[in-house]
C-alpha positions, 0 to 999 in steps of 0.5 A: 959832158954828154955821156957815151951810153944812155940807160933807159929804163921805165918803171911802175911798182918795181917793187923791192928789187928796184933797188938791186938794178939801180946798184947794178948799174952803179956797180959797172967797171963803165962808168960814162952813162947817164941813167934816166928813170921813167915812172910810169904811175908808181904807188910803191914808193919806188918814185920818191926813191929814184928822186933821192938818188944824188948823182948828176948822172940820173935823171928822173922823169914823172908825170903821174901818169900809166901810159904803159911800157912801149910809150915810155920808151919812146919818150925815154929814147927822146930824151937820151943824150948819148950816142948809145941806149942801153935797155934795163928793167926795174927788176933785173941786175946787170953784170958789173962788165955790162956796158963796157963789154958791149960799148968795146964791141959796139962802138966799132959797128955800123948804127945798124947793129944791136948787141944782146947778151947772154943771161943768168936766171934768178928766182925772186930771192935772187939765187941764180937758177941757171942760164938763159937761152938765147939765140946766137944766130941772127933770124927773120920773120916770126923767129926774130921774135927770139932774138934777144933778152931784152933788158940785155940789148944795147945800140945806137941812138940813131937806130932806136930813133929809126924804128921806135917801140910800137905804141900799139896796146896789144904790144903793150907786153910783147914790144921787143918782140915786135920791135925785132921782127919789125927791125931785123931785115935791115939791121945787124943782130949780135949777141955776146955769149956771156951771162952779162945780166942776171934775169928775174924770172923764177918765182915771179909768174903772172898769168896776167902778164903772160896772157897780156904778152902771148895776145900780142905775139898771136896778133904779130904772128896774124899780121906776118901771115897776112903779109906771107911771111914763112913760118907765121902760120905756125907761130899763131898756133904755137902762141895759142898753145902756149897760152893755153897751157900756161893757164891750166899750169897756172890753175893747178900750181905748176907754172913754175916747171913751165918756166923752168923750160927757159934755162939750163942748169949749170955746175955749182961752182958757176953758181958760186961765182955767179952769186959772189957777183950778186953780192958785190952789187948788193954791196954798193953804196948808193948815193943819196940826198937823204944819206948825205952822200952826193958823188961828184958835184953838179946839178941833178934834173929831178921829177922833169914833166914830160 
């Protein structure tokens, strides 16, 4: 049977948080999904873990190469069988109601609609730090780079195949921002004002990855400036400034202070409620071949070469 939602997740050495990400998929109140896992040359055991998942809704792909996330996302888009595609990363967690709420809204929308959600910011130990700031009003030009928290996005498969991700290496860390800018004029962007993802960004900072992201953003802003888009020149100066500020902060060991500007604190009662949901996700028992706990009967497609 064709699922309604294809969850696409590409990974390379995602670490121990990968299990939590997968548990959060199995914790969904909406169950008509398929999970497409694309390995990008992992060496940390993540591929073996993925191959051990005993559920016919899970498909695992590996070719032994490292091609970067933007290339892998396009491969997954082509492999998806559902009419809707949801993005997910290997170190975050979905709220159990994420897919249910997004699907209820998306199925009544045109194929040019993209829906994101709010998110809780969590740290390396999965503790809730606050609410991630987000954009609730659709933006164009350079401002469209901040349209979504990227692992919250869902859209029609038609939309993803119409726009696809840039496979340019310069955008291998900023492929989502580039996509929002390129597609914003022909799309309707909607954000559900509710935290339906646990976004891991505190205590996980990597200067190397940050530099990769910012260089892509500088190139994107430069491209917009050449096209005479309003605000692009300002965007270039902002991205260069961010790069230098974070480099200095990392040198002096205070990068966490910069990261803390991305989220707002929430009441202790809200933190307790959110962390109770995380505990529910952690308690989900995954069906695996090694544990002898498969789910419904079916043939599981494993290690398909692409």
